[in-house]
N, CA, C and O atoms as a GROMACS GRO file, in nm:
protein
  620
    1UNK      N    1  11.231   8.596  10.382
    1UNK     CA    2  11.144   8.648  10.284
    1UNK      C    3  11.019   8.563  10.278
    1UNK      O    4  11.024   8.440  10.267
    2UNK      N    5  10.911   8.631  10.285
    2UNK     CA    6  10.786   8.556  10.284
    2UNK      C    7  10.735   8.544  10.143
    2UNK      O    8  10.746   8.635  10.061
    3UNK      N    9  10.680   8.433  10.119
    3UNK     CA   10  10.623   8.417   9.985
    3UNK      C   11  10.482   8.472   9.985
    3UNK      O   12  10.406   8.458  10.081
    4UNK      N   13  10.451   8.536   9.875
    4UNK     CA   14  10.318   8.595   9.869
    4UNK      C   15  10.227   8.505   9.788
    4UNK      O   16  10.235   8.500   9.665
    5UNK      N   17  10.146   8.439   9.854
    5UNK     CA   18  10.046   8.356   9.787
    5UNK      C   19   9.909   8.410   9.824
    5UNK      O   20   9.882   8.444   9.939
    6UNK      N   21   9.824   8.416   9.723
    6UNK     CA   22   9.691   8.468   9.748
    6UNK      C   23   9.603   8.353   9.792
    6UNK      O   24   9.616   8.241   9.743
    7UNK      N   25   9.516   8.381   9.882
    7UNK     CA   26   9.429   8.273   9.928
    7UNK      C   27   9.343   8.225   9.812
    7UNK      O   28   9.309   8.304   9.724
    8UNK      N   29   9.306   8.100   9.811
    8UNK     CA   30   9.229   8.043   9.700
    8UNK      C   31   9.094   8.110   9.682
    8UNK      O   32   9.045   8.114   9.569
    9UNK      N   33   9.032   8.161   9.783
    9UNK     CA   34   8.900   8.223   9.766
    9UNK      C   35   8.910   8.352   9.684
    9UNK      O   36   8.813   8.388   9.617
   10UNK      N   37   9.020   8.423   9.686
   10UNK     CA   38   9.037   8.543   9.605
   10UNK      C   39   9.046   8.506   9.458
   10UNK      O   40   8.987   8.574   9.374
   11UNK      N   41   9.117   8.402   9.426
   11UNK     CA   42   9.130   8.357   9.287
   11UNK      C   43   8.994   8.312   9.234
   11UNK      O   44   8.958   8.343   9.121
   12UNK      N   45   8.920   8.240   9.314
   12UNK     CA   46   8.786   8.195   9.274
   12UNK      C   47   8.696   8.316   9.250
   12UNK      O   48   8.620   8.320   9.153
   13UNK      N   49   8.706   8.413   9.339
   13UNK     CA   50   8.623   8.534   9.325
   13UNK      C   51   8.656   8.606   9.194
   13UNK      O   52   8.565   8.649   9.123
   14UNK      N   53   8.783   8.621   9.162
   14UNK     CA   54   8.825   8.688   9.039
   14UNK      C   55   8.775   8.610   8.918
   14UNK      O   56   8.725   8.669   8.822
   15UNK      N   57   8.787   8.478   8.921
   15UNK     CA   58   8.738   8.395   8.810
   15UNK      C   59   8.588   8.411   8.791
   15UNK      O   60   8.541   8.418   8.677
   16UNK      N   61   8.513   8.416   8.897
   16UNK     CA   62   8.367   8.432   8.887
   16UNK      C   63   8.333   8.567   8.825
   16UNK      O   64   8.246   8.575   8.738
   17UNK      N   65   8.401   8.673   8.867
   17UNK     CA   66   8.378   8.807   8.811
   17UNK      C   67   8.410   8.808   8.662
   17UNK      O   68   8.335   8.866   8.583
   18UNK      N   69   8.520   8.746   8.622
   18UNK     CA   70   8.559   8.741   8.481
   18UNK      C   71   8.454   8.666   8.400
   18UNK      O   72   8.418   8.708   8.291
   19UNK      N   73   8.405   8.555   8.453
   19UNK     CA   74   8.302   8.477   8.382
   19UNK      C   75   8.173   8.558   8.369
   19UNK      O   76   8.110   8.557   8.263
   20UNK      N   77   8.133   8.626   8.472
   20UNK     CA   78   8.009   8.706   8.467
   20UNK      C   79   8.024   8.819   8.365
   20UNK      O   80   7.934   8.839   8.283
   21UNK      N   81   8.132   8.892   8.369
   21UNK     CA   82   8.153   9.003   8.275
   21UNK      C   83   8.162   8.950   8.133
   21UNK      O   84   8.105   9.009   8.041
   22UNK      N   85   8.232   8.841   8.115
   22UNK     CA   86   8.243   8.780   7.982
   22UNK      C   87   8.106   8.736   7.930
   22UNK      O   88   8.076   8.754   7.812
   23UNK      N   89   8.024   8.679   8.017
   23UNK     CA   90   7.890   8.635   7.977
   23UNK      C   91   7.804   8.754   7.938
   23UNK      O   92   7.732   8.748   7.838
   24UNK      N   93   7.812   8.861   8.014
   24UNK     CA   94   7.734   8.981   7.983
   24UNK      C   95   7.774   9.035   7.847
   24UNK      O   96   7.688   9.068   7.765
   25UNK      N   97   7.902   9.044   7.820
   25UNK     CA   98   7.951   9.095   7.692
   25UNK      C   99   7.908   9.002   7.579
   25UNK      O  100   7.864   9.048   7.474
   26UNK      N  101   7.921   8.871   7.600
   26UNK     CA  102   7.887   8.774   7.496
   26UNK      C  103   7.739   8.781   7.462
   26UNK      O  104   7.704   8.790   7.344
   27UNK      N  105   7.651   8.777   7.562
   27UNK     CA  106   7.507   8.774   7.536
   27UNK      C  107   7.454   8.909   7.486
   27UNK      O  108   7.358   8.912   7.409
   28UNK      N  109   7.514   9.019   7.529
   28UNK     CA  110   7.467   9.148   7.478
   28UNK      C  111   7.508   9.165   7.332
   28UNK      O  112   7.437   9.231   7.256
   29UNK      N  113   7.621   9.109   7.291
   29UNK     CA  114   7.660   9.117   7.150
   29UNK      C  115   7.573   9.026   7.065
   29UNK      O  116   7.557   9.054   6.946
   30UNK      N  117   7.517   8.921   7.119
   30UNK     CA  118   7.427   8.831   7.046
   30UNK      C  119   7.298   8.904   7.010
   30UNK      O  120   7.241   8.877   6.904
   31UNK      N  121   7.250   8.996   7.095
   31UNK     CA  122   7.127   9.070   7.068
   31UNK      C  123   7.143   9.169   6.954
   31UNK      O  124   7.044   9.206   6.890
   32UNK      N  125   7.264   9.212   6.927
   32UNK     CA  126   7.289   9.308   6.820
   32UNK      C  127   7.289   9.242   6.683
   32UNK      O  128   7.282   9.312   6.582
   33UNK      N  129   7.298   9.111   6.678
   33UNK     CA  130   7.305   9.041   6.550
   33UNK      C  131   7.165   9.033   6.492
   33UNK      O  132   7.074   8.983   6.559
   34UNK      N  133   7.147   9.080   6.371
   34UNK     CA  134   7.017   9.076   6.304
   34UNK      C  135   6.998   8.941   6.237
   34UNK      O  136   7.091   8.889   6.175
   35UNK      N  137   6.879   8.884   6.250
   35UNK     CA  138   6.857   8.755   6.184
   35UNK      C  139   6.854   8.773   6.033
   35UNK      O  140   6.813   8.878   5.982
   36UNK      N  141   6.896   8.672   5.964
   36UNK     CA  142   6.895   8.676   5.819
   36UNK      C  143   6.753   8.653   5.770
   36UNK      O  144   6.683   8.568   5.826
   37UNK      N  145   6.709   8.726   5.667
   37UNK     CA  146   6.574   8.704   5.618
   37UNK      C  147   6.562   8.567   5.553
   37UNK      O  148   6.656   8.514   5.494
   38UNK      N  149   6.442   8.511   5.568
   38UNK     CA  150   6.416   8.381   5.508
   38UNK      C  151   6.384   8.403   5.362
   38UNK      O  152   6.303   8.489   5.327
   39UNK      N  153   6.448   8.328   5.278
   39UNK     CA  154   6.421   8.343   5.135
   39UNK      C  155   6.365   8.214   5.081
   39UNK      O  156   6.392   8.105   5.131
   40UNK      N  157   6.284   8.230   4.976
   40UNK     CA  158   6.226   8.112   4.914
   40UNK      C  159   6.323   8.058   4.812
   40UNK      O  160   6.399   8.134   4.752
   41UNK      N  161   6.322   7.928   4.790
   41UNK     CA  162   6.414   7.873   4.690
   41UNK      C  163   6.378   7.927   4.552
   41UNK      O  164   6.261   7.938   4.516
   42UNK      N  165   6.479   7.959   4.477
   42UNK     CA  166   6.460   8.020   4.347
   42UNK      C  167   6.446   7.917   4.234
   42UNK      O  168   6.425   7.955   4.119
   43UNK      N  169   6.458   7.792   4.264
   43UNK     CA  170   6.459   7.692   4.158
   43UNK      C  171   6.324   7.675   4.090
   43UNK      O  172   6.320   7.629   3.976
   44UNK      N  173   6.212   7.710   4.155
   44UNK     CA  174   6.080   7.691   4.097
   44UNK      C  175   6.031   7.812   4.018
   44UNK      O  176   5.923   7.805   3.959
   45UNK      N  177   6.105   7.920   4.015
   45UNK     CA  178   6.063   8.040   3.945
   45UNK      C  179   6.123   8.039   3.805
   45UNK      O  180   6.244   8.029   3.790
   46UNK      N  181   6.037   8.047   3.701
   46UNK     CA  182   6.092   8.044   3.565
   46UNK      C  183   6.178   8.166   3.539
   46UNK      O  184   6.150   8.276   3.587
   47UNK      N  185   6.280   8.145   3.463
   47UNK     CA  186   6.373   8.253   3.432
   47UNK      C  187   6.312   8.348   3.331
   47UNK      O  188   6.327   8.469   3.345
   48UNK      N  189   6.244   8.298   3.231
   48UNK     CA  190   6.184   8.383   3.129
   48UNK      C  191   6.054   8.320   3.083
   48UNK      O  192   6.042   8.198   3.077
   49UNK      N  193   5.959   8.404   3.050
   49UNK     CA  194   5.832   8.356   2.996
   49UNK      C  195   5.823   8.406   2.854
   49UNK      O  196   5.836   8.525   2.827
   50UNK      N  197   5.801   8.315   2.765
   50UNK     CA  198   5.792   8.353   2.625
   50UNK      C  199   5.648   8.390   2.593
   50UNK      O  200   5.555   8.335   2.652
   51UNK      N  201   5.629   8.484   2.500
   51UNK     CA  202   5.497   8.532   2.463
   51UNK      C  203   5.408   8.417   2.417
   51UNK      O  204   5.289   8.417   2.449
   52UNK      N  205   5.463   8.320   2.344
   52UNK     CA  206   5.381   8.210   2.294
   52UNK      C  207   5.331   8.122   2.407
   52UNK      O  208   5.229   8.054   2.392
   53UNK      N  209   5.403   8.120   2.522
   53UNK     CA  210   5.358   8.042   2.635
   53UNK      C  211   5.237   8.105   2.703
   53UNK      O  212   5.154   8.035   2.761
   54UNK      N  213   5.227   8.236   2.696
   54UNK     CA  214   5.119   8.307   2.762
   54UNK      C  215   4.999   8.322   2.669
   54UNK      O  216   4.886   8.295   2.711
   55UNK      N  217   5.020   8.364   2.547
   55UNK     CA  218   4.913   8.384   2.450
   55UNK      C  219   4.940   8.298   2.328
   55UNK      O  220   5.028   8.332   2.248
   56UNK      N  221   4.866   8.189   2.311
   56UNK     CA  222   4.886   8.110   2.191
   56UNK      C  223   4.851   8.192   2.068
   56UNK      O  224   4.776   8.289   2.076
   57UNK      N  225   4.905   8.154   1.955
   57UNK     CA  226   4.884   8.229   1.831
   57UNK      C  227   4.737   8.242   1.797
   57UNK      O  228   4.698   8.339   1.732
   58UNK      N  229   4.654   8.147   1.838
   58UNK     CA  230   4.512   8.152   1.804
   58UNK      C  231   4.433   8.247   1.894
   58UNK      O  232   4.319   8.281   1.863
   59UNK      N  233   4.492   8.289   2.005
   59UNK     CA  234   4.420   8.377   2.096
   59UNK      C  235   4.420   8.519   2.043
   59UNK      O  236   4.519   8.567   1.987
   60UNK      N  237   4.308   8.586   2.063
   60UNK     CA  238   4.303   8.727   2.024
   60UNK      C  239   4.292   8.811   2.150
   60UNK      O  240   4.219   8.776   2.243
   61UNK      N  241   4.362   8.918   2.151
   61UNK     CA  242   4.363   9.007   2.266
   61UNK      C  243   4.299   9.138   2.222
   61UNK      O  244   4.341   9.199   2.124
   62UNK      N  245   4.198   9.182   2.296
   62UNK     CA  246   4.134   9.309   2.264
   62UNK      C  247   4.142   9.401   2.384
   62UNK      O  248   4.149   9.357   2.499
   63UNK      N  249   4.141   9.527   2.356
   63UNK     CA  250   4.147   9.627   2.462
   63UNK      C  251   4.015   9.626   2.538
   63UNK      O  252   3.910   9.598   2.480
   64UNK      N  253   4.019   9.656   2.667
   64UNK     CA  254   3.894   9.660   2.743
   64UNK      C  255   3.804   9.772   2.690
   64UNK      O  256   3.850   9.875   2.642
   65UNK      N  257   3.674   9.748   2.702
   65UNK     CA  258   3.578   9.848   2.656
   65UNK      C  259   3.575   9.963   2.754
   65UNK      O  260   3.578   9.941   2.875
   66UNK      N  261   3.570  10.086   2.705
   66UNK     CA  262   3.566  10.201   2.796
   66UNK      C  263   3.432  10.205   2.869
   66UNK      O  264   3.330  10.157   2.818
   67UNK      N  265   3.433  10.261   2.987
   67UNK     CA  266   3.310  10.277   3.063
   67UNK      C  267   3.220  10.377   2.991
   67UNK      O  268   3.269  10.470   2.927
   68UNK      N  269   3.089  10.358   3.001
   68UNK     CA  270   3.001  10.453   2.934
   68UNK      C  271   3.020  10.593   2.991
   68UNK      O  272   3.042  10.610   3.111
   69UNK      N  273   3.010  10.689   2.906
   69UNK     CA  274   3.028  10.828   2.948
   69UNK      C  275   2.914  10.869   3.041
   69UNK      O  276   2.800  10.827   3.024
   70UNK      N  277   2.947  10.951   3.138
   70UNK     CA  278   2.845  11.002   3.228
   70UNK      C  279   2.771  11.113   3.155
   70UNK      O  280   2.831  11.214   3.116
   71UNK      N  281   2.644  11.094   3.136
   71UNK     CA  282   2.566  11.187   3.057
   71UNK      C  283   2.496  11.293   3.142
   71UNK      O  284   2.437  11.386   3.088
   72UNK      N  285   2.501  11.278   3.272
   72UNK     CA  286   2.428  11.374   3.355
   72UNK      C  287   2.497  11.510   3.352
   72UNK      O  288   2.618  11.522   3.338
   73UNK      N  289   2.415  11.610   3.366
   73UNK     CA  290   2.463  11.748   3.368
   73UNK      C  291   2.420  11.810   3.500
   73UNK      O  292   2.325  11.764   3.564
   74UNK      N  293   2.489  11.913   3.538
   74UNK     CA  294   2.447  11.990   3.655
   74UNK      C  295   2.385  12.119   3.606
   74UNK      O  296   2.446  12.194   3.529
   75UNK      N  297   2.265  12.144   3.649
   75UNK     CA  298   2.193  12.266   3.613
   75UNK      C  299   2.182  12.352   3.737
   75UNK      O  300   2.182  12.300   3.848
   76UNK      N  301   2.172  12.482   3.720
   76UNK     CA  302   2.171  12.573   3.834
   76UNK      C  303   2.045  12.659   3.834
   76UNK      O  304   2.002  12.710   3.730
   77UNK      N  305   1.988  12.674   3.952
   77UNK     CA  306   1.877  12.767   3.974
   77UNK      C  307   1.924  12.865   4.080
   77UNK      O  308   1.967  12.824   4.188
   78UNK      N  309   1.917  12.994   4.050
   78UNK     CA  310   1.957  13.097   4.146
   78UNK      C  311   1.833  13.148   4.219
   78UNK      O  312   1.730  13.176   4.158
   79UNK      N  313   1.845  13.158   4.349
   79UNK     CA  314   1.738  13.215   4.431
   79UNK      C  315   1.778  13.360   4.456
   79UNK      O  316   1.879  13.387   4.522
   80UNK      N  317   1.698  13.453   4.403
   80UNK     CA  318   1.733  13.595   4.415
   80UNK      C  319   1.606  13.678   4.412
   80UNK      O  320   1.514  13.649   4.335
   81UNK      N  321   1.600  13.780   4.494
   81UNK     CA  322   1.484  13.869   4.504
   81UNK      C  323   1.356  13.790   4.533
   81UNK      O  324   1.250  13.820   4.479
   82UNK      N  325   1.368  13.690   4.619
   82UNK     CA  326   1.256  13.608   4.663
   82UNK      C  327   1.186  13.537   4.547
   82UNK      O  328   1.064  13.521   4.547
   83UNK      N  329   1.264  13.494   4.447
   83UNK     CA  330   1.212  13.413   4.336
   83UNK      C  331   1.317  13.308   4.298
   83UNK      O  332   1.436  13.326   4.322
   84UNK      N  333   1.268  13.199   4.237
   84UNK     CA  334   1.357  13.101   4.176
   84UNK      C  335   1.378  13.150   4.034
   84UNK      O  336   1.281  13.163   3.959
   85UNK      N  337   1.503  13.178   3.992
   85UNK     CA  338   1.528  13.248   3.866
   85UNK      C  339   1.480  13.173   3.742
   85UNK      O  340   1.459  13.234   3.638
   86UNK      N  341   1.464  13.045   3.752
   86UNK     CA  342   1.404  12.966   3.643
   86UNK      C  343   1.283  12.896   3.705
   86UNK      O  344   1.296  12.785   3.756
   87UNK      N  345   1.167  12.957   3.700
   87UNK     CA  346   1.052  12.896   3.766
   87UNK      C  347   1.020  12.757   3.709
   87UNK      O  348   0.968  12.672   3.781
   88UNK      N  349   1.049  12.734   3.581
   88UNK     CA  350   1.032  12.601   3.522
   88UNK      C  351   1.162  12.562   3.454
   88UNK      O  352   1.215  12.636   3.371
   89UNK      N  353   1.212  12.446   3.491
   89UNK     CA  354   1.339  12.398   3.437
   89UNK      C  355   1.317  12.257   3.386
   89UNK      O  356   1.263  12.173   3.458
   90UNK      N  357   1.359  12.228   3.263
   90UNK     CA  358   1.350  12.094   3.206
   90UNK      C  359   1.489  12.031   3.204
   90UNK      O  360   1.584  12.090   3.153
   91UNK      N  361   1.499  11.910   3.260
   91UNK     CA  362   1.628  11.839   3.269
   91UNK      C  363   1.606  11.695   3.224
   91UNK      O  364   1.493  11.650   3.210
   92UNK      N  365   1.714  11.625   3.201
   92UNK     CA  366   1.708  11.482   3.167
   92UNK      C  367   1.721  11.399   3.294
   92UNK      O  368   1.778  11.443   3.394
   93UNK      N  369   1.666  11.279   3.288
   93UNK     CA  370   1.676  11.186   3.400
   93UNK      C  371   1.825  11.164   3.431
   93UNK      O  372   1.904  11.138   3.341
   94UNK      N  373   1.861  11.174   3.558
   94UNK     CA  374   2.000  11.159   3.601
   94UNK      C  375   2.071  11.292   3.620
   94UNK      O  376   2.181  11.296   3.675
   95UNK      N  377   2.010  11.402   3.573
   95UNK     CA  378   2.073  11.534   3.589
   95UNK      C  379   2.066  11.580   3.734
   95UNK      O  380   1.979  11.538   3.810
   96UNK      N  381   2.159  11.667   3.769
   96UNK     CA  382   2.165  11.725   3.903
   96UNK      C  383   2.125  11.871   3.892
   96UNK      O  384   2.171  11.942   3.803
   97UNK      N  385   2.039  11.916   3.982
   97UNK     CA  386   2.001  12.057   3.987
   97UNK      C  387   2.055  12.112   4.118
   97UNK      O  388   2.035  12.053   4.224
   98UNK      N  389   2.124  12.226   4.109
   98UNK     CA  390   2.179  12.292   4.227
   98UNK      C  391   2.115  12.429   4.241
   98UNK      O  392   2.119  12.510   4.148
   99UNK      N  393   2.056  12.454   4.357
   99UNK     CA  394   1.997  12.583   4.388
   99UNK      C  395   2.098  12.662   4.471
   99UNK      O  396   2.156  12.608   4.565
  100UNK      N  397   2.119  12.790   4.436
  100UNK     CA  398   2.212  12.877   4.509
  100UNK      C  399   2.135  12.999   4.559
  100UNK      O  400   2.072  13.069   4.480
  101UNK      N  401   2.141  13.025   4.688
  101UNK     CA  402   2.069  13.137   4.748
  101UNK      C  403   2.154  13.264   4.742
  101UNK      O  404   2.259  13.272   4.805
  102UNK      N  405   2.109  13.363   4.665
  102UNK     CA  406   2.177  13.492   4.655
  102UNK      C  407   2.109  13.598   4.741
  102UNK      O  408   2.154  13.713   4.742
  103UNK      N  409   2.003  13.562   4.812
  103UNK     CA  410   1.935  13.656   4.902
  103UNK      C  411   1.999  13.652   5.039
  103UNK      O  412   2.065  13.555   5.077
  104UNK      N  413   1.978  13.762   5.114
  104UNK     CA  414   2.024  13.765   5.252
  104UNK      C  415   1.931  13.681   5.341
  104UNK      O  416   1.972  13.633   5.447
  105UNK      N  417   1.807  13.664   5.296
  105UNK     CA  418   1.709  13.585   5.372
  105UNK      C  419   1.730  13.436   5.347
  105UNK      O  420   1.773  13.397   5.238
  106UNK      N  421   1.701  13.352   5.446
  106UNK     CA  422   1.712  13.207   5.426
  106UNK      C  423   1.595  13.156   5.342
  106UNK      O  424   1.486  13.213   5.344
  107UNK      N  425   1.618  13.047   5.268
  107UNK     CA  426   1.515  12.984   5.186
  107UNK      C  427   1.528  12.834   5.196
  107UNK      O  428   1.626  12.782   5.249
  108UNK      N  429   1.426  12.763   5.143
  108UNK     CA  430   1.432  12.617   5.130
  108UNK      C  431   1.386  12.580   4.990
  108UNK      O  432   1.324  12.659   4.919
  109UNK      N  433   1.416  12.457   4.952
  109UNK     CA  434   1.364  12.396   4.830
  109UNK      C  435   1.289  12.272   4.879
  109UNK      O  436   1.351  12.171   4.914
  110UNK      N  437   1.156  12.281   4.881
  110UNK     CA  438   1.074  12.176   4.940
  110UNK      C  439   0.974  12.126   4.837
  110UNK      O  440   0.895  12.204   4.784
  111UNK      N  441   0.978  11.996   4.809
  111UNK     CA  442   0.886  11.937   4.712
  111UNK      C  443   0.742  11.943   4.761
  111UNK      O  444   0.716  11.917   4.878
  112UNK      N  445   0.648  11.978   4.671
  112UNK     CA  446   0.507  11.983   4.708
  112UNK      C  447   0.456  11.844   4.746
  112UNK      O  448   0.368  11.832   4.831
  113UNK      N  449   0.512  11.740   4.684
  113UNK     CA  450   0.469  11.603   4.711
  113UNK      C  451   0.586  11.516   4.755
  113UNK      O  452   0.592  11.398   4.720
  114UNK      N  453   0.678  11.572   4.830
  114UNK     CA  454   0.795  11.497   4.876
  114UNK      C  455   0.910  11.506   4.777
  114UNK      O  456   0.907  11.587   4.685
  115UNK      N  457   1.009  11.423   4.796
  115UNK     CA  458   1.126  11.423   4.709
  115UNK      C  459   1.224  11.531   4.748
  115UNK      O  460   1.316  11.507   4.826
  116UNK      N  461   1.205  11.651   4.696
  116UNK     CA  462   1.294  11.762   4.728
  116UNK      C  463   1.273  11.803   4.874
  116UNK      O  464   1.160  11.820   4.918
  117UNK      N  465   1.382  11.818   4.946
  117UNK     CA  466   1.370  11.856   5.087
  117UNK      C  467   1.503  11.910   5.136
  117UNK      O  468   1.582  11.839   5.199
  118UNK      N  469   1.527  12.037   5.106
  118UNK     CA  470   1.655  12.095   5.147
  118UNK      C  471   1.648  12.139   5.293
  118UNK      O  472   1.541  12.164   5.346
  119UNK      N  473   1.764  12.147   5.356
  119UNK     CA  474   1.768  12.216   5.485
  119UNK      C  475   1.758  12.366   5.456
  119UNK      O  476   1.749  12.406   5.340
  120UNK      N  477   1.760  12.448   5.557
  120UNK     CA  478   1.759  12.592   5.537
  120UNK      C  479   1.886  12.631   5.462
  120UNK      O  480   1.997  12.593   5.499
  121UNK      N  481   1.867  12.708   5.354
  121UNK     CA  482   1.980  12.751   5.272
  121UNK      C  483   2.007  12.897   5.303
  121UNK      O  484   1.926  12.984   5.270
  122UNK      N  485   2.120  12.926   5.366
  122UNK     CA  486   2.158  13.063   5.397
  122UNK      C  487   2.217  13.133   5.275
  122UNK      O  488   2.230  13.074   5.168
  123UNK      N  489   2.254  13.259   5.295
  123UNK     CA  490   2.311  13.338   5.186
  123UNK      C  491   2.436  13.269   5.130
  123UNK      O  492   2.524  13.228   5.206
  124UNK      N  493   2.442  13.256   4.999
  124UNK     CA  494   2.549  13.190   4.924
  124UNK      C  495   2.554  13.039   4.948
  124UNK      O  496   2.647  12.971   4.903
  125UNK      N  497   2.454  12.985   5.018
  125UNK     CA  498   2.447  12.842   5.039
  125UNK      C  499   2.387  12.773   4.917
  125UNK      O  500   2.325  12.837   4.833
  126UNK      N  501   2.407  12.641   4.908
  126UNK     CA  502   2.356  12.564   4.795
  126UNK      C  503   2.285  12.439   4.843
  126UNK      O  504   2.306  12.392   4.955
  127UNK      N  505   2.201  12.386   4.755
  127UNK     CA  506   2.135  12.257   4.776
  127UNK      C  507   2.132  12.189   4.641
  127UNK      O  508   2.093  12.251   4.541
  128UNK      N  509   2.171  12.061   4.635
  128UNK     CA  510   2.171  11.986   4.510
  128UNK      C  511   2.082  11.864   4.522
  128UNK      O  512   2.073  11.802   4.629
  129UNK      N  513   2.018  11.828   4.410
  129UNK     CA  514   1.931  11.712   4.406
  129UNK      C  515   1.948  11.644   4.271
  129UNK      O  516   1.946  11.710   4.168
  130UNK      N  517   1.963  11.511   4.272
  130UNK     CA  518   1.974  11.433   4.149
  130UNK      C  519   1.837  11.375   4.117
  130UNK      O  520   1.778  11.304   4.199
  131UNK      N  521   1.786  11.404   3.998
  131UNK     CA  522   1.656  11.355   3.956
  131UNK      C  523   1.673  11.220   3.887
  131UNK      O  524   1.730  11.212   3.778
  132UNK      N  525   1.625  11.115   3.951
  132UNK     CA  526   1.645  10.978   3.902
  132UNK      C  527   1.519  10.919   3.838
  132UNK      O  528   1.522  10.806   3.790
  133UNK      N  529   1.409  10.994   3.837
  133UNK     CA  530   1.288  10.943   3.774
  133UNK      C  531   1.224  11.053   3.690
  133UNK      O  532   1.236  11.172   3.718
  134UNK      N  533   1.155  11.010   3.586
  134UNK     CA  534   1.088  11.101   3.494
  134UNK      C  535   0.961  11.153   3.560
  134UNK      O  536   0.893  11.079   3.632
  135UNK      N  537   0.928  11.280   3.537
  135UNK     CA  538   0.805  11.337   3.591
  135UNK      C  539   0.816  11.486   3.611
  135UNK      O  540   0.915  11.548   3.573
  136UNK      N  541   0.712  11.543   3.671
  136UNK     CA  542   0.708  11.686   3.701
  136UNK      C  543   0.715  11.703   3.851
  136UNK      O  544   0.636  11.643   3.925
  137UNK      N  545   0.810  11.784   3.897
  137UNK     CA  546   0.834  11.803   4.039
  137UNK      C  547   0.813  11.951   4.074
  137UNK      O  548   0.894  12.036   4.038
  138UNK      N  549   0.703  11.979   4.143
  138UNK     CA  550   0.673  12.115   4.188
  138UNK      C  551   0.734  12.135   4.325
  138UNK      O  552   0.735  12.044   4.408
  139UNK      N  553   0.786  12.254   4.349
  139UNK     CA  554   0.849  12.283   4.478
  139UNK      C  555   0.821  12.427   4.518
  139UNK      O  556   0.774  12.508   4.438
  140UNK      N  557   0.851  12.457   4.644
  140UNK     CA  558   0.829  12.591   4.699
  140UNK      C  559   0.930  12.616   4.811
  140UNK      O  560   1.006  12.527   4.849
  141UNK      N  561   0.930  12.740   4.862
  141UNK     CA  562   1.011  12.776   4.979
  141UNK      C  563   0.920  12.770   5.101
  141UNK      O  564   0.814  12.832   5.102
  142UNK      N  565   0.960  12.697   5.202
  142UNK     CA  566   0.880  12.682   5.323
  142UNK      C  567   0.859  12.817   5.392
  142UNK      O  568   0.751  12.843   5.444
  143UNK      N  569   0.962  12.902   5.393
  143UNK     CA  570   0.952  13.032   5.461
  143UNK      C  571   0.870  13.132   5.381
  143UNK      O  572   0.809  13.223   5.438
  144UNK      N  573   0.868  13.117   5.249
  144UNK     CA  574   0.801  13.213   5.159
  144UNK      C  575   0.717  13.134   5.059
  144UNK      O  576   0.762  13.111   4.946
  145UNK      N  577   0.596  13.092   5.097
  145UNK     CA  578   0.515  13.003   5.013
  145UNK      C  579   0.482  13.060   4.875
  145UNK      O  580   0.442  12.984   4.786
  146UNK      N  581   0.496  13.188   4.856
  146UNK     CA  582   0.471  13.244   4.722
  146UNK      C  583   0.583  13.211   4.624
  146UNK      O  584   0.566  13.223   4.502
  147UNK      N  585   0.697  13.170   4.676
  147UNK     CA  586   0.809  13.130   4.591
  147UNK      C  587   0.784  12.987   4.544
  147UNK      O  588   0.783  12.894   4.624
  148UNK      N  589   0.764  12.969   4.412
  148UNK     CA  590   0.732  12.838   4.358
  148UNK      C  591   0.819  12.809   4.237
  148UNK      O  592   0.863  12.901   4.168
  149UNK      N  593   0.843  12.680   4.211
  149UNK     CA  594   0.918  12.639   4.095
  149UNK      C  595   0.879  12.500   4.053
  149UNK      O  596   0.811  12.428   4.126
  150UNK      N  597   0.922  12.461   3.931
  150UNK     CA  598   0.891  12.329   3.878
  150UNK      C  599   1.013  12.276   3.802
  150UNK      O  600   1.079  12.348   3.728
  151UNK      N  601   1.041  12.150   3.824
  151UNK     CA  602   1.143  12.081   3.746
  151UNK      C  603   1.073  11.969   3.669
  151UNK      O  604   1.007  11.884   3.728
  152UNK      N  605   1.087  11.971   3.535
  152UNK     CA  606   1.031  11.867   3.449
  152UNK      C  607   1.146  11.777   3.409
  152UNK      O  608   1.245  11.823   3.353
  153UNK      N  609   1.133  11.647   3.437
  153UNK     CA  610   1.240  11.550   3.408
  153UNK      C  611   1.192  11.463   3.293
  153UNK      O  612   1.087  11.399   3.300
  154UNK      N  613   1.272  11.463   3.185
  154UNK     CA  614   1.241  11.384   3.066
  154UNK      C  615   1.343  11.271   3.054
  154UNK      O  616   1.452  11.279   3.110
  155UNK      N  617   1.307  11.164   2.979
  155UNK     CA  618   1.402  11.052   2.963
  155UNK      C  619   1.528  11.090   2.888
  155UNK      O  620   1.616  11.006   2.868
   0.00000   0.00000   0.00000
């Protein structure tokens, strides 16, 4: 009867394979472990703050003042039948005037001395301008010079 002994190189080979597989399993399981979050020590955070520590009895607390109300208004001028429906409009400084074109023809709102300068306003289109200074502002339509209007801005 012959004894069956395995050559030493086979045992070494098996051991190497076991070590490699074990290493792969070990290191791949290490990647699945999530690091613990870093926390700050809690000893420096006060547990409770008393009202007297924050506001001494002599301090007075008042509510913040509300922002001033916006006093500007939006006024409307309709462009219809080749006229500005309010040829003269009086507004306060800071008011917004919006022109709306109800004609099929295009129009503009162009200041005689600058300031107002709308692009072409098509049907149902609008143009808005905020009047920030007091004065009289005459305007016209570039396409139809007979169309004229005036905005008077008072304080």
